[in-house]
Gaussian input, Z-matrix of N, CA and C with variables (Angstrom, degrees):
# hf/3-21g

backbone

0 1
 N
 C     1     B1
 C     2     B2     1     A1
 N     3     B3     2     A2     1     D1
 C     4     B4     3     A3     2     D2
 C     5     B5     4     A4     3     D3
 N     6     B6     5     A5     4     D4
 C     7     B7     6     A6     5     D5
 C     8     B8     7     A7     6     D6
 N     9     B9     8     A8     7     D7
 C    10    B10     9     A9     8     D8
 C    11    B11    10    A10     9     D9
 N    12    B12    11    A11    10    D10
 C    13    B13    12    A12    11    D11
 C    14    B14    13    A13    12    D12
 N    15    B15    14    A14    13    D13
 C    16    B16    15    A15    14    D14
 C    17    B17    16    A16    15    D15
 N    18    B18    17    A17    16    D16
 C    19    B19    18    A18    17    D17
 C    20    B20    19    A19    18    D18
 N    21    B21    20    A20    19    D19
 C    22    B22    21    A21    20    D20
 C    23    B23    22    A22    21    D21
 N    24    B24    23    A23    22    D22
 C    25    B25    24    A24    23    D23
 C    26    B26    25    A25    24    D24
 N    27    B27    26    A26    25    D25
 C    28    B28    27    A27    26    D26
 C    29    B29    28    A28    27    D27
 N    30    B30    29    A29    28    D28
 C    31    B31    30    A30    29    D29
 C    32    B32    31    A31    30    D30
 N    33    B33    32    A32    31    D31
 C    34    B34    33    A33    32    D32
 C    35    B35    34    A34    33    D33
 N    36    B36    35    A35    34    D34
 C    37    B37    36    A36    35    D35
 C    38    B38    37    A37    36    D36
 N    39    B39    38    A38    37    D37
 C    40    B40    39    A39    38    D38
 C    41    B41    40    A40    39    D39
 N    42    B42    41    A41    40    D40
 C    43    B43    42    A42    41    D41
 C    44    B44    43    A43    42    D42
 N    45    B45    44    A44    43    D43
 C    46    B46    45    A45    44    D44
 C    47    B47    46    A46    45    D45
 N    48    B48    47    A47    46    D46
 C    49    B49    48    A48    47    D47
 C    50    B50    49    A49    48    D48
 N    51    B51    50    A50    49    D49
 C    52    B52    51    A51    50    D50
 C    53    B53    52    A52    51    D51
 N    54    B54    53    A53    52    D52
 C    55    B55    54    A54    53    D53
 C    56    B56    55    A55    54    D54
 N    57    B57    56    A56    55    D55
 C    58    B58    57    A57    56    D56
 C    59    B59    58    A58    57    D57
 N    60    B60    59    A59    58    D58
 C    61    B61    60    A60    59    D59
 C    62    B62    61    A61    60    D60
 N    63    B63    62    A62    61    D61
 C    64    B64    63    A63    62    D62
 C    65    B65    64    A64    63    D63
 N    66    B66    65    A65    64    D64
 C    67    B67    66    A66    65    D65
 C    68    B68    67    A67    66    D66
 N    69    B69    68    A68    67    D67
 C    70    B70    69    A69    68    D68
 C    71    B71    70    A70    69    D69
 N    72    B72    71    A71    70    D70
 C    73    B73    72    A72    71    D71
 C    74    B74    73    A73    72    D72
 N    75    B75    74    A74    73    D73
 C    76    B76    75    A75    74    D74
 C    77    B77    76    A76    75    D75
 N    78    B78    77    A77    76    D76
 C    79    B79    78    A78    77    D77
 C    80    B80    79    A79    78    D78
 N    81    B81    80    A80    79    D79
 C    82    B82    81    A81    80    D80
 C    83    B83    82    A82    81    D81
 N    84    B84    83    A83    82    D82
 C    85    B85    84    A84    83    D83
 C    86    B86    85    A85    84    D84
 N    87    B87    86    A86    85    D85
 C    88    B88    87    A87    86    D86
 C    89    B89    88    A88    87    D87
 N    90    B90    89    A89    88    D88
 C    91    B91    90    A90    89    D89
 C    92    B92    91    A91    90    D90
 N    93    B93    92    A92    91    D91
 C    94    B94    93    A93    92    D92
 C    95    B95    94    A94    93    D93
 N    96    B96    95    A95    94    D94
 C    97    B97    96    A96    95    D95
 C    98    B98    97    A97    96    D96
 N    99    B99    98    A98    97    D97
 C   100   B100    99    A99    98    D98
 C   101   B101   100   A100    99    D99
 N   102   B102   101   A101   100   D100
 C   103   B103   102   A102   101   D101
 C   104   B104   103   A103   102   D102
 N   105   B105   104   A104   103   D103
 C   106   B106   105   A105   104   D104
 C   107   B107   106   A106   105   D105
 N   108   B108   107   A107   106   D106
 C   109   B109   108   A108   107   D107
 C   110   B110   109   A109   108   D108
 N   111   B111   110   A110   109   D109
 C   112   B112   111   A111   110   D110
 C   113   B113   112   A112   111   D111
 N   114   B114   113   A113   112   D112
 C   115   B115   114   A114   113   D113
 C   116   B116   115   A115   114   D114
 N   117   B117   116   A116   115   D115
 C   118   B118   117   A117   116   D116
 C   119   B119   118   A118   117   D117
 N   120   B120   119   A119   118   D118
 C   121   B121   120   A120   119   D119
 C   122   B122   121   A121   120   D120
 N   123   B123   122   A122   121   D121
 C   124   B124   123   A123   122   D122
 C   125   B125   124   A124   123   D123
 N   126   B126   125   A125   124   D124
 C   127   B127   126   A126   125   D125
 C   128   B128   127   A127   126   D126
 N   129   B129   128   A128   127   D127
 C   130   B130   129   A129   128   D128
 C   131   B131   130   A130   129   D129
 N   132   B132   131   A131   130   D130
 C   133   B133   132   A132   131   D131
 C   134   B134   133   A133   132   D132
 N   135   B135   134   A134   133   D133
 C   136   B136   135   A135   134   D134
 C   137   B137   136   A136   135   D135
 N   138   B138   137   A137   136   D136
 C   139   B139   138   A138   137   D137
 C   140   B140   139   A139   138   D138
 N   141   B141   140   A140   139   D139
 C   142   B142   141   A141   140   D140
 C   143   B143   142   A142   141   D141
 N   144   B144   143   A143   142   D142
 C   145   B145   144   A144   143   D143
 C   146   B146   145   A145   144   D144
 N   147   B147   146   A146   145   D145
 C   148   B148   147   A147   146   D146
 C   149   B149   148   A148   147   D147
 N   150   B150   149   A149   148   D148
 C   151   B151   150   A150   149   D149
 C   152   B152   151   A151   150   D150
 N   153   B153   152   A152   151   D151
 C   154   B154   153   A153   152   D152
 C   155   B155   154   A154   153   D153
 N   156   B156   155   A155   154   D154
 C   157   B157   156   A156   155   D155
 C   158   B158   157   A157   156   D156
 N   159   B159   158   A158   157   D157
 C   160   B160   159   A159   158   D158
 C   161   B161   160   A160   159   D159
 N   162   B162   161   A161   160   D160
 C   163   B163   162   A162   161   D161
 C   164   B164   163   A163   162   D162
 N   165   B165   164   A164   163   D163
 C   166   B166   165   A165   164   D164
 C   167   B167   166   A166   165   D165
 N   168   B168   167   A167   166   D166
 C   169   B169   168   A168   167   D167
 C   170   B170   169   A169   168   D168
 N   171   B171   170   A170   169   D169
 C   172   B172   171   A171   170   D170
 C   173   B173   172   A172   171   D171
 N   174   B174   173   A173   172   D172
 C   175   B175   174   A174   173   D173
 C   176   B176   175   A175   174   D174
 N   177   B177   176   A176   175   D175
 C   178   B178   177   A177   176   D176
 C   179   B179   178   A178   177   D177
 N   180   B180   179   A179   178   D178
 C   181   B181   180   A180   179   D179
 C   182   B182   181   A181   180   D180
 N   183   B183   182   A182   181   D181
 C   184   B184   183   A183   182   D182
 C   185   B185   184   A184   183   D183
 N   186   B186   185   A185   184   D184
 C   187   B187   186   A186   185   D185
 C   188   B188   187   A187   186   D186
 N   189   B189   188   A188   187   D187
 C   190   B190   189   A189   188   D188
 C   191   B191   190   A190   189   D189
 N   192   B192   191   A191   190   D190
 C   193   B193   192   A192   191   D191
 C   194   B194   193   A193   192   D192
 N   195   B195   194   A194   193   D193
 C   196   B196   195   A195   194   D194
 C   197   B197   196   A196   195   D195
 N   198   B198   197   A197   196   D196
 C   199   B199   198   A198   197   D197
 C   200   B200   199   A199   198   D198
 N   201   B201   200   A200   199   D199
 C   202   B202   201   A201   200   D200
 C   203   B203   202   A202   201   D201
 N   204   B204   203   A203   202   D202
 C   205   B205   204   A204   203   D203
 C   206   B206   205   A205   204   D204
 N   207   B207   206   A206   205   D205
 C   208   B208   207   A207   206   D206
 C   209   B209   208   A208   207   D207
 N   210   B210   209   A209   208   D208
 C   211   B211   210   A210   209   D209
 C   212   B212   211   A211   210   D210
 N   213   B213   212   A212   211   D211
 C   214   B214   213   A213   212   D212
 C   215   B215   214   A214   213   D213
 N   216   B216   215   A215   214   D214
 C   217   B217   216   A216   215   D215
 C   218   B218   217   A217   216   D216
 N   219   B219   218   A218   217   D217
 C   220   B220   219   A219   218   D218
 C   221   B221   220   A220   219   D219
 N   222   B222   221   A221   220   D220
 C   223   B223   222   A222   221   D221
 C   224   B224   223   A223   222   D222
 N   225   B225   224   A224   223   D223
 C   226   B226   225   A225   224   D224
 C   227   B227   226   A226   225   D225
 N   228   B228   227   A227   226   D226
 C   229   B229   228   A228   227   D227
 C   230   B230   229   A229   228   D228
 N   231   B231   230   A230   229   D229
 C   232   B232   231   A231   230   D230
 C   233   B233   232   A232   231   D231
 N   234   B234   233   A233   232   D232
 C   235   B235   234   A234   233   D233
 C   236   B236   235   A235   234   D234
 N   237   B237   236   A236   235   D235
 C   238   B238   237   A237   236   D236
 C   239   B239   238   A238   237   D237
 N   240   B240   239   A239   238   D238
 C   241   B241   240   A240   239   D239
 C   242   B242   241   A241   240   D240
 N   243   B243   242   A242   241   D241
 C   244   B244   243   A243   242   D242
 C   245   B245   244   A244   243   D243
 N   246   B246   245   A245   244   D244
 C   247   B247   246   A246   245   D245
 C   248   B248   247   A247   246   D246
 N   249   B249   248   A248   247   D247
 C   250   B250   249   A249   248   D248
 C   251   B251   250   A250   249   D249
 N   252   B252   251   A251   250   D250
 C   253   B253   252   A252   251   D251
 C   254   B254   253   A253   252   D252
 N   255   B255   254   A254   253   D253
 C   256   B256   255   A255   254   D254
 C   257   B257   256   A256   255   D255
 N   258   B258   257   A257   256   D256
 C   259   B259   258   A258   257   D257
 C   260   B260   259   A259   258   D258

   B1=1.4577
   B2=1.5253
   B3=1.3052
   B4=1.4519
   B5=1.5219
   B6=1.3271
   B7=1.4640
   B8=1.5186
   B9=1.3311
   B10=1.4645
   B11=1.5231
   B12=1.2970
   B13=1.4615
   B14=1.5210
   B15=1.3347
   B16=1.4708
   B17=1.5279
   B18=1.3255
   B19=1.4594
   B20=1.5242
   B21=1.3339
   B22=1.4631
   B23=1.5327
   B24=1.3280
   B25=1.4614
   B26=1.5245
   B27=1.3190
   B28=1.4581
   B29=1.5241
   B30=1.3281
   B31=1.4605
   B32=1.5259
   B33=1.3329
   B34=1.4623
   B35=1.5303
   B36=1.3238
   B37=1.4664
   B38=1.5225
   B39=1.3166
   B40=1.4682
   B41=1.5237
   B42=1.3256
   B43=1.4613
   B44=1.5260
   B45=1.3052
   B46=1.4638
   B47=1.5273
   B48=1.3194
   B49=1.4625
   B50=1.5207
   B51=1.3442
   B52=1.4580
   B53=1.5259
   B54=1.3141
   B55=1.4603
   B56=1.5293
   B57=1.3139
   B58=1.4516
   B59=1.5269
   B60=1.3282
   B61=1.4587
   B62=1.5219
   B63=1.3096
   B64=1.4584
   B65=1.5278
   B66=1.3318
   B67=1.4563
   B68=1.5167
   B69=1.3191
   B70=1.4515
   B71=1.5143
   B72=1.3137
   B73=1.4576
   B74=1.5253
   B75=1.2930
   B76=1.4672
   B77=1.5180
   B78=1.3265
   B79=1.4668
   B80=1.5349
   B81=1.3219
   B82=1.4702
   B83=1.5262
   B84=1.3265
   B85=1.4615
   B86=1.5202
   B87=1.3389
   B88=1.4656
   B89=1.5217
   B90=1.3284
   B91=1.4682
   B92=1.5227
   B93=1.3541
   B94=1.4536
   B95=1.5161
   B96=1.3348
   B97=1.4609
   B98=1.5235
   B99=1.3201
   B100=1.4578
   B101=1.5201
   B102=1.3113
   B103=1.4583
   B104=1.5257
   B105=1.3215
   B106=1.4612
   B107=1.5236
   B108=1.3262
   B109=1.4586
   B110=1.5128
   B111=1.3327
   B112=1.4649
   B113=1.5214
   B114=1.3299
   B115=1.4588
   B116=1.5160
   B117=1.3464
   B118=1.4600
   B119=1.5162
   B120=1.3269
   B121=1.4642
   B122=1.5271
   B123=1.3231
   B124=1.4582
   B125=1.5314
   B126=1.3481
   B127=1.4642
   B128=1.5166
   B129=1.3342
   B130=1.4602
   B131=1.5240
   B132=1.3095
   B133=1.4621
   B134=1.5199
   B135=1.3222
   B136=1.4602
   B137=1.5236
   B138=1.3135
   B139=1.4652
   B140=1.5268
   B141=1.3396
   B142=1.4586
   B143=1.5266
   B144=1.3252
   B145=1.4653
   B146=1.5238
   B147=1.3491
   B148=1.4643
   B149=1.5258
   B150=1.3426
   B151=1.4586
   B152=1.5299
   B153=1.3278
   B154=1.4495
   B155=1.5198
   B156=1.3110
   B157=1.4606
   B158=1.5242
   B159=1.3292
   B160=1.4653
   B161=1.5296
   B162=1.3140
   B163=1.4585
   B164=1.5155
   B165=1.3100
   B166=1.4696
   B167=1.5268
   B168=1.3353
   B169=1.4630
   B170=1.5260
   B171=1.3253
   B172=1.4575
   B173=1.5186
   B174=1.3203
   B175=1.4585
   B176=1.5248
   B177=1.3109
   B178=1.4598
   B179=1.5154
   B180=1.3305
   B181=1.4588
   B182=1.5185
   B183=1.3240
   B184=1.4639
   B185=1.5130
   B186=1.3311
   B187=1.4707
   B188=1.5197
   B189=1.3412
   B190=1.4621
   B191=1.5157
   B192=1.3337
   B193=1.4567
   B194=1.5251
   B195=1.3237
   B196=1.4644
   B197=1.5216
   B198=1.3243
   B199=1.4592
   B200=1.5221
   B201=1.3249
   B202=1.4673
   B203=1.5186
   B204=1.3128
   B205=1.4651
   B206=1.5269
   B207=1.3134
   B208=1.4577
   B209=1.5248
   B210=1.3399
   B211=1.4646
   B212=1.5241
   B213=1.3032
   B214=1.4640
   B215=1.5262
   B216=1.3568
   B217=1.4671
   B218=1.5266
   B219=1.3271
   B220=1.4632
   B221=1.5253
   B222=1.3218
   B223=1.4637
   B224=1.5167
   B225=1.3313
   B226=1.4548
   B227=1.5215
   B228=1.3157
   B229=1.4612
   B230=1.5220
   B231=1.3348
   B232=1.4584
   B233=1.5246
   B234=1.3289
   B235=1.4606
   B236=1.5230
   B237=1.3370
   B238=1.4634
   B239=1.5231
   B240=1.3260
   B241=1.4709
   B242=1.5257
   B243=1.3454
   B244=1.4609
   B245=1.5154
   B246=1.3250
   B247=1.4500
   B248=1.5224
   B249=1.3218
   B250=1.4624
   B251=1.5087
   B252=1.3210
   B253=1.4577
   B254=1.5196
   B255=1.3205
   B256=1.4527
   B257=1.5148
   B258=1.3247
   B259=1.4665
   B260=1.5133
   A1=109.93
   A2=116.61
   A3=121.81
   A4=110.93
   A5=115.47
   A6=120.13
   A7=111.60
   A8=117.65
   A9=120.78
   A10=109.69
   A11=115.73
   A12=121.09
   A13=111.69
   A14=117.41
   A15=120.45
   A16=111.81
   A17=117.40
   A18=121.10
   A19=110.29
   A20=116.55
   A21=121.32
   A22=110.16
   A23=116.45
   A24=121.22
   A25=110.49
   A26=117.54
   A27=121.86
   A28=110.51
   A29=116.82
   A30=121.55
   A31=110.69
   A32=116.90
   A33=121.35
   A34=110.39
   A35=117.31
   A36=120.93
   A37=111.32
   A38=117.29
   A39=121.17
   A40=110.13
   A41=117.82
   A42=121.05
   A43=110.24
   A44=116.96
   A45=120.63
   A46=110.94
   A47=117.44
   A48=121.01
   A49=112.10
   A50=117.48
   A51=119.65
   A52=112.18
   A53=118.19
   A54=121.14
   A55=109.68
   A56=116.14
   A57=122.08
   A58=108.76
   A59=117.54
   A60=118.52
   A61=111.13
   A62=116.00
   A63=123.02
   A64=113.71
   A65=115.95
   A66=120.97
   A67=108.39
   A68=116.03
   A69=121.03
   A70=109.84
   A71=116.04
   A72=119.99
   A73=108.73
   A74=116.70
   A75=121.36
   A76=110.73
   A77=116.87
   A78=119.62
   A79=111.66
   A80=118.03
   A81=120.41
   A82=110.44
   A83=116.40
   A84=120.21
   A85=110.81
   A86=117.05
   A87=120.32
   A88=111.60
   A89=117.72
   A90=121.61
   A91=112.01
   A92=116.94
   A93=120.81
   A94=115.69
   A95=117.31
   A96=120.17
   A97=109.51
   A98=116.38
   A99=121.75
   A100=108.02
   A101=115.72
   A102=121.44
   A103=109.29
   A104=116.93
   A105=120.53
   A106=113.15
   A107=117.66
   A108=120.97
   A109=109.16
   A110=116.35
   A111=120.68
   A112=113.55
   A113=117.22
   A114=120.62
   A115=114.61
   A116=116.94
   A117=120.03
   A118=114.48
   A119=117.27
   A120=119.24
   A121=110.56
   A122=114.72
   A123=120.69
   A124=111.16
   A125=118.71
   A126=120.89
   A127=108.64
   A128=116.34
   A129=121.24
   A130=113.46
   A131=116.38
   A132=122.80
   A133=109.00
   A134=117.03
   A135=121.06
   A136=105.38
   A137=116.65
   A138=122.04
   A139=109.80
   A140=117.90
   A141=120.40
   A142=113.84
   A143=117.50
   A144=120.13
   A145=112.29
   A146=117.42
   A147=121.09
   A148=112.50
   A149=116.46
   A150=119.95
   A151=109.28
   A152=115.75
   A153=120.41
   A154=109.08
   A155=120.06
   A156=128.20
   A157=110.87
   A158=117.11
   A159=120.64
   A160=111.39
   A161=115.37
   A162=120.50
   A163=111.37
   A164=115.65
   A165=119.86
   A166=111.99
   A167=117.51
   A168=121.10
   A169=112.80
   A170=118.02
   A171=121.70
   A172=110.89
   A173=116.11
   A174=121.80
   A175=108.92
   A176=115.99
   A177=121.37
   A178=106.86
   A179=115.26
   A180=121.08
   A181=108.91
   A182=116.81
   A183=120.78
   A184=113.31
   A185=117.61
   A186=124.07
   A187=112.38
   A188=117.81
   A189=121.85
   A190=109.93
   A191=116.22
   A192=121.05
   A193=106.30
   A194=115.75
   A195=120.26
   A196=110.50
   A197=115.17
   A198=121.09
   A199=108.52
   A200=116.47
   A201=120.78
   A202=109.58
   A203=116.52
   A204=122.10
   A205=113.07
   A206=117.84
   A207=121.18
   A208=110.47
   A209=117.01
   A210=118.50
   A211=111.50
   A212=114.98
   A213=121.56
   A214=109.13
   A215=116.50
   A216=122.97
   A217=107.98
   A218=117.58
   A219=121.71
   A220=107.88
   A221=116.91
   A222=120.38
   A223=110.64
   A224=115.15
   A225=121.40
   A226=108.55
   A227=115.32
   A228=121.23
   A229=108.01
   A230=116.77
   A231=122.07
   A232=111.26
   A233=116.11
   A234=120.72
   A235=108.31
   A236=116.66
   A237=120.77
   A238=111.33
   A239=117.03
   A240=122.06
   A241=109.33
   A242=114.38
   A243=120.21
   A244=109.05
   A245=116.95
   A246=121.72
   A247=109.72
   A248=115.80
   A249=121.64
   A250=109.34
   A251=116.39
   A252=121.42
   A253=110.55
   A254=115.53
   A255=119.59
   A256=109.71
   A257=115.02
   A258=121.90
   A259=107.22
   D1=137.77
   D2=-178.39
   D3=-73.69
   D4=145.09
   D5=177.50
   D6=-92.51
   D7=-4.00
   D8=179.19
   D9=-79.42
   D10=142.97
   D11=-177.16
   D12=-82.80
   D13=158.59
   D14=174.05
   D15=-59.59
   D16=-29.68
   D17=178.62
   D18=-64.02
   D19=-40.16
   D20=177.03
   D21=-60.96
   D22=-45.66
   D23=179.27
   D24=-62.22
   D25=-40.58
   D26=178.39
   D27=-63.40
   D28=-40.02
   D29=178.55
   D30=-61.99
   D31=-45.62
   D32=179.97
   D33=-62.50
   D34=-44.15
   D35=179.27
   D36=-63.70
   D37=-42.00
   D38=179.88
   D39=-64.77
   D40=-39.50
   D41=179.02
   D42=-65.34
   D43=-40.64
   D44=179.89
   D45=-66.68
   D46=-40.04
   D47=-179.04
   D48=-71.48
   D49=-30.03
   D50=-177.71
   D51=-80.64
   D52=-17.52
   D53=179.16
   D54=-70.86
   D55=132.85
   D56=178.39
   D57=-96.49
   D58=146.99
   D59=178.48
   D60=-65.37
   D61=139.90
   D62=176.22
   D63=56.84
   D64=41.46
   D65=174.74
   D66=-137.49
   D67=144.85
   D68=176.08
   D69=-94.25
   D70=145.67
   D71=174.29
   D72=-76.17
   D73=166.82
   D74=178.12
   D75=-59.90
   D76=-41.09
   D77=-179.54
   D78=-68.65
   D79=-34.74
   D80=176.64
   D81=-66.38
   D82=-41.72
   D83=178.18
   D84=-62.51
   D85=-44.97
   D86=-178.99
   D87=-68.75
   D88=-22.73
   D89=176.97
   D90=-82.34
   D91=-3.94
   D92=176.20
   D93=96.99
   D94=7.96
   D95=177.95
   D96=-67.69
   D97=149.59
   D98=177.91
   D99=-129.38
   D100=130.07
   D101=179.14
   D102=-77.80
   D103=127.39
   D104=-178.36
   D105=-91.53
   D106=-20.54
   D107=-176.66
   D108=-141.76
   D109=128.99
   D110=-177.45
   D111=-87.04
   D112=-3.49
   D113=178.72
   D114=84.60
   D115=-1.50
   D116=-174.75
   D117=-131.61
   D118=-26.58
   D119=-170.58
   D120=-147.20
   D121=174.26
   D122=175.07
   D123=-91.17
   D124=20.50
   D125=175.19
   D126=-57.74
   D127=130.13
   D128=-177.82
   D129=89.39
   D130=-2.59
   D131=179.85
   D132=-123.69
   D133=155.93
   D134=171.86
   D135=-74.95
   D136=107.65
   D137=-174.77
   D138=-70.24
   D139=113.40
   D140=-177.52
   D141=-61.28
   D142=-29.57
   D143=-178.09
   D144=-71.47
   D145=-13.73
   D146=-179.08
   D147=-100.75
   D148=4.84
   D149=177.05
   D150=-81.82
   D151=169.19
   D152=177.79
   D153=-122.01
   D154=108.67
   D155=0.84
   D156=-74.46
   D157=155.72
   D158=-178.89
   D159=-63.48
   D160=134.53
   D161=177.94
   D162=-85.95
   D163=155.98
   D164=179.50
   D165=-136.67
   D166=20.92
   D167=-176.42
   D168=-80.41
   D169=-16.22
   D170=-174.33
   D171=-126.43
   D172=145.93
   D173=177.53
   D174=-142.60
   D175=162.33
   D176=174.38
   D177=-109.76
   D178=123.00
   D179=-175.97
   D180=-148.35
   D181=126.97
   D182=177.79
   D183=60.05
   D184=41.98
   D185=179.78
   D186=63.00
   D187=28.48
   D188=179.46
   D189=-140.43
   D190=149.12
   D191=171.23
   D192=-86.58
   D193=126.16
   D194=-177.17
   D195=-126.17
   D196=145.41
   D197=174.88
   D198=-83.78
   D199=137.27
   D200=176.43
   D201=-79.75
   D202=148.02
   D203=-175.20
   D204=-64.88
   D205=-48.06
   D206=-176.73
   D207=-130.24
   D208=74.53
   D209=-178.16
   D210=-72.02
   D211=154.69
   D212=175.20
   D213=-68.08
   D214=-38.65
   D215=178.76
   D216=-124.75
   D217=123.95
   D218=175.65
   D219=-83.59
   D220=128.29
   D221=-175.71
   D222=-150.37
   D223=158.95
   D224=173.67
   D225=-90.09
   D226=162.50
   D227=178.68
   D228=-114.19
   D229=131.00
   D230=-175.41
   D231=-124.93
   D232=145.77
   D233=171.04
   D234=-80.12
   D235=158.16
   D236=176.87
   D237=-70.01
   D238=-29.94
   D239=179.91
   D240=-104.63
   D241=158.74
   D242=172.73
   D243=-94.04
   D244=138.58
   D245=-179.04
   D246=-126.42
   D247=151.86
   D248=175.24
   D249=-96.51
   D250=-103.71
   D251=-179.39
   D252=-74.85
   D253=142.31
   D254=177.71
   D255=-153.67
   D256=161.72
   D257=177.61
   D258=-120.67

């Protein structure tokens, strides 16, 4: 039998439900976390569709960056900034 209370479980569920996709909490921001993807656009990324020739290997769907199955041009996806450690 678990020693955690139902109140603890309710707290965890409420925290999970209040979190928005692709957003940092205030405490994450103050801890220095940086959001790499806003869930809507290639802001902060080298947009493949703006290259010459335009790439089509990546798309944004359902708040996620997804690789297309059979792109016309196979390409890597890069952020505009260089990063070291990340989670």
